[in-house]
N, C-alpha and C positions, 0 to 999 in steps of 0.2 A: 435414434434421434430424440425420441421423447424423453429418454433418460438424461440426455445432455441438457435439454430444455429445463427439466426439473431441477437439475443441479444448478443451472444459472439462476433460476427463480429463487432457489434456496440461498444462493450466495447473496443475492440482493436483499432478501428478507433478513438474513443474518446481519448484514451490514447495517441495515436500518435499526434493527433491534438493539444493537450494541452501542449506538451513538447517543449515550447519555453523558451529561457533563459533570465534571468534578471541580472545574474552575480554578485550578492551580496556575499561577503566573510563572512563566519561564522567561524572565527578563535576561538571564544569563544563559549561555550555552550549558547544556546538561548532558552528561553521558548516560546512555541507557544500555543496560547489559541484559541479555537474554541467554544465560548459560545453558538452558535446556535446548536451545536451538544452536548454540555455539557461536554467537556473535555479539558485538557491541559497536556502538557508534555515538557520535556527538550530534545532538539535535540542534536545529536552528534556534538562535536566540530570539526573544521578543514574541514568542507565540504562547497562546493559552493552551494548557493541557486540559482536554475535555474527556480524557480516558475514564471510562466507568470503573467502579470498584470491581465489577465482575471481570472486566478485561485485564485489570491489574493482576487479579488473582490467576487468570488464565495464563499469564506469561510464565508462571512457575512450572507449568506442565504443558507448554505449547507444543513440544515435540510429540506428545501423545494424543494430540487432538485427532479424533476420528469422527467428529460430527459431520453432518451433511451440509453445513453452511460454513461460509468463511468466518473465521474467528478474528475479531478486531483486537489487536494488542496495543495499539497506540492511536490516539485521535488528538491532533493538535491543529489550531488555526490561529490566524491573526485575530486581534481583538476588534473585529468589525463584521458587519453583515456581508454576505457574499455578493452584494450588488455594488459595493464600492470598488473603484478601480484597482486599489492595491491589496484586495483580499487575497489570502492564500491559505492552503490547508495541506496537511500531511497525515497519512494513515500508514499503519503497518498491519497487514492481514496474513493469516495462514489458512491453508486449505489442504486437507490430506491428499498427498500424491496418489495414493491407492484408489481414490474415487474416480480417477481418470486414467486407470491402468491400461485402457485400450488405446491410449495416445502416446506418441513419443514424448520425451521430456520437453522439447521445444514446442510441440503442438499443445501440450498441456499448459505450458507457461503462457503461450499466446492466448489460449482460451480464457485463462484466469485474467490476463491483462484486459482483454475485451470485456469480460463480464464486470470487472471492477470499474471500467470506464463508464458503463451504463449504456442503455439502449439508444440514447439520443446523441452520443458522442460519435464523431467522425474520425476514423484513423487518418493520420497524416504520414504517408509513406509506409514503407514496409518495416516490420519489427527488425531490430538489429541485435547482435550479440556483442556484449562488452565484458571484459574481464576486470573485476575489481577485487583487490586483496586476494588474488588467486582463485576467485570464484566466478563462474560464467553466469551472466544475467541476460535474460531476454528483455529488451527495452522497447516499449511501444509508446508512441506519441499520439495524442488525440486533441481534437478541438470540439467545442460545443457552442453554437451560436445562441446567445440569449440577449438579443438587441436591447440596448446599444452595446452590450458587452460581448466579448469573445473569450470564453474560458479555455485555458490551455491545461493539458494534463500529460504527465509522463509517468509510466509505471515500469518499475524494475522488478522482475521476478526471477528467483533462483530456487534451488532445492536444498533444504537443510534437513538432514536426517530423513524423516518420512513426510516432510511438509513442503508444499509450495509456499514460499515466503515472498510477499509482495510489498514493496515500498511505493506508495502512491503519492504523487505531488500534483496539486491542482492550484491554479491561480488565474486571476483576471489579467495578469500582466506576464508577458513572455519573459521579461527581465527578472521578475521576482521568481518565476518558476526556475530559471537557470540558477539563481542564487540558492534556492532551496535544494536543488539537486547536488550541491556541493556536499551535502550530508553523506552522500554515497562514498565520497572520497575519505571519510573518516571511519569507514567500516573496517573491522578486523574480525577474523574468524579463528576459532581455536582449532578447527580441522578443515583447512582449505582443500 
C-alpha cells in the first residue's frame, strides 16, 4: 500500500513540475500527432497552449517513458484564470503501465484517473468503459467544490503500447466540459 501512495505522490509532483507555459495561441483547431504512442486528434479551438518545451520534447519518445511520475505531454487552457465561470483546461498525461503491474488494466486506469483528479475531487458515479476509434477507455467523472464555483472533470484513460495515456478535461462549466470532450471523437489510432 505504501508503494501505491508513493506512486500517487510522484504522479502529483510530476504534474506540477511539468506545468510551465509556452504561451502559444490556438485560435483555430490544431491536429496533434503522437506517432510514438500511435494516435492523433484535433484539439479544441480557442485555447492557449501552455505545454513546456520539455513536454514537447517528451512527446517524441512518450512510448518509452519509464519514469516514476506522470509525464505531461499537453497542457492547454482557456485564456482566463480558473476562477471565472467559463474557465476550462485540457491535459494529456502518460504513466508507465509496468509500474502498476499488480493491478488489472481497468484497476490501473481507475487508479490513474483518481490520482489525476486530485485528492479534493469527488467521484461522480462509477467509472465506465467506452470505445473510441476501436480503443477501450475507462472514463471517470469528478467534481470539486470551490465556492462559489463547482469544477467538473472527466478523465479518459487507455493503454497505448507500454503506457497508460490519460486525456483530462476540467471546467467550471458542465456545458464547456462536454464541448471539450468532443476532442475524443477526433481520435484515430494507427494500431487500434
